[in-house]
C-alpha positions, 0 to 999 in steps of 0.5 A: 489146253491144260497149259492155259488152265493152269495160267488162268487158275494160277492166281486162285491156286496161289490164294487157296495156298496162302489161305491154307498156310495162313490157317495152319500158322494160326492153328499152330499159335491158337492150339499150342498146348505147352503154350497154353499151359504156360499162360496158366502157370503165368496167370496163377503166378500173377494172381498169387502175387496179388497182381490180378484180382480173383475175378480177372484170374478166374475170368482169364482162367476159364478162357485158357481152359477152354482154349486148352480143351479145343486144343486137345480136341484139335490135336485129336482130330489132327491125329485122325487126319481130319484137321479144320 
């Protein structure tokens, strides 16, 4: 009976496993604190070099700062074993 269950549920288990792997990869990219800080630094350099306007700088900076806050919250949850 268990063998039959394993055969029937294999596609579902594979799909769930793949979904978790994709989620983990996205979270790694989205919540990478050093990468976000590097993006903030690069953004500031572009602003000071006159490559982007103050408005564009402020808009992008706000987005990156929000991502940074989310990343820190994610790291705290991960440390507590409550990963999303």
